[in-house]
Phi, psi and omega in degrees: 000121180302145186284007179297342181302330181285341183278308180254100190295125180281355182283348179285126185303136175085358183238122177251056187293328180298320179294316179302316183288330175296322177293318180301301190259329177072356181085156179289160179300147186299149178142162178279111186254149177289148177265113179306309187295321178295320179293309184299326182272358184284152177303324181297314180291327176295322179294315179296316180301315181298316180296315183296321185276337188252336185282151177278127179275128179304142184299329186284356176245352189292333183258008180240114178304320181293310180296321180295317179298316179297321181291314183295324184261010179301145178066009176255122185264326185272142181298322180294329177289319177297315180298320179295317180298317179290320178301316181288319183292312181297314180297330182276332189250346178253125182264147180290135184264091183290330177299316179295317181299321181277004174089015184267355178204166182298144182256349186253123181221156174286162176306319179295320178294322179296317177298320181292320182282332182061028176200161180179176175260185185304319180299325180287316176304312185290324177296316180294317179296321179299311182296312183290324179296317180293323176298324181280000177094012180272148173269107189237140173239143176268126186242138172240148179178202181255138173234127178289136179112341176271134172298145182256147174277358179225157178272002181285117180300136177080007181296154180296126182214009186207161177222145177207196183226163164229146177231153180256124176236118188067236179254006186245147175261144182226135176284147174219127176241094183295324182299308183285344176268349191291302187082181184249161174294155182308127177084351182276146180233162177276187186292348177257004179087011180269152181233142177211167187229187185303142179231115184279344188287351177263017173255121182052044182296131175305129183304326181287349172266317184295331184297343179289335178224006175225125175229113180294152174300316179271113182306336180303323186275007167292334178062034179243153179297319178242113182297141180272128179289162180299316182295320178297317178301315181295330180281339184288146177303144179273077179250154186261167175303327179295330175306314180290317182299324181279352177077034179274141176242138173276151180246285187253009174230109184236011178230164179296320179235136182226133177277131181225173177264210183285334175231152182199145175242115178277130185241138179225170172228133183209156176306145185297333181271006182265121177285144181229139175222162181208148176239152175231133174216147177279140187300328184268003184234157175267162180085159181217164180240134177285135183261157175280134179243122180260139179237139173215093186064233179276349182278132179238130178229139182234100181284139179229145175223125185258133181277341181208152177297157179149183179260126181240148176248129174253123177249132184257136176239145180213151178175181180231152176067025179087358181257112185246128178253146171291125184241353179173161177213155182220147175259129176250120180266094183283118182235115178194167179270113183302138176084347182285316177230108182305135178285133176297146181287123182287132178286129180265139178293142179286328180196154179303338182299343179294340181244012177289146175296148181299137175079002181261143180263162178294145184226195185274163180284162180201194188292132183040052192237174171231145177247134178287341181291315183261347182060024178275150176268116182228127182206167179252000000 
């Protein structure tokens, strides 16, 4: 039974969401699969991470993908350990190339060129991981497909706009997205002024979680018993693997796009110690507005009032200790006759601390995150 049942609670009267999600994802392919979270949190993986991030790489291997891969994975016997070492090294040392993404420079480079430039777009991250992984003895595939959240060069929904990898460990295949796990160097921001840090949830991501925001061109690489059609994928909420890891449940919004009136309250359920924040922006406009988030135990409610009809995007952030990650977004199609019923004035939060978890102190900024210290909106 796919673990989606814990996300959309079937105990709510009139909703058979667990059944719907079983149809959507069908569960991962049968087999004994590794647990990402247990591995990432293990002392062994912490030890590998520390070595990869802190040791000085000899100059004579730095410009060779093959030599570098051999050096980084030396003394590592298990494939998952090698994959983790490469995932952390590439994510830590290669910066996202926004100039290339925006079309101002070439996007295709050889692995050696990527190492020399120390930056790249998703295709470059995935190309480098493929080359270094194969040198380290891993069975790696380069995957192209659609990822929700990336601007498209075409208006065709679901068009190919992203690249990532899958690797085989034992008899099972696992998705890895080095780009979305990478983050930025300290103090560096993207073209919109947002800052983010390392994200572990895109390492060996359960296929039934990744399908919510990644759909490969080749259905085989969904790694699901029942392949998800393009239309079903487009209808599914754009939530991230961290959404599942944090234990958030949706209440009254279960699709990517929802028709609403002039006012609407978005409802969620989340652990009481989990901080929640939200932004609202109109699809045709730049800039966003921070929304008020109300908490009552595990119940989370976000009241909205629209001044004009149109399509609006609500982006949800969640975290602990002042570190907030983007975990999902939804489109609200506000339909009403302007001027007929005045919209109530939405109450604005005085400070992000209003949505901080109880007993938690303000902390540092991070990947696709928000910091309560600066009250800046930061996301990926």
